[in-house]
C-alpha positions, 0 to 999 in steps of 0.5 A: 614587184614594187617596180611593176606596181609603181609602173601600173600606178603611173601608167594607168592614167597614161593609158586612160588618156590614150584611150580617151584620145582614140575614142574621142572621134567616135564618142564626141559626135554621138555625145554632141547629138545628145547634148545639143538638144539639152543645151537648146532646151536650157537656153530656151527655158532661160529665155522664156523665164527672162521674158516672163520676168520682164512682163512681171516687172512691167506689170509691177511698174504700171501698178506703181505708176497708177498709184503714184498718179492717184496720190498726186491727184489726191495731193492736188485736191487737198491743196485746193481745199474743199470745193465750195458748195453751191449757194442757192439763188436768192429769190427777189 
């Protein structure tokens, strides 16, 4: 009896493997028809996510460049000092 039980323990995975090989030509095309649209949707979502990320980074860089230009202008204005106030014309 132990010999039969040991044979079933060894034979079961082998039988499952043989069954999988026999069913593969039937199951794989059907599975491919279902899986392909899912993979395409995943890739599409990834591309859209990457595009949105690039847009956000571009907007952030533009804002940072604007701030940098404003600070540079302020530093230049501080170096020049206050603008001289206009002197009233002297009357003769």
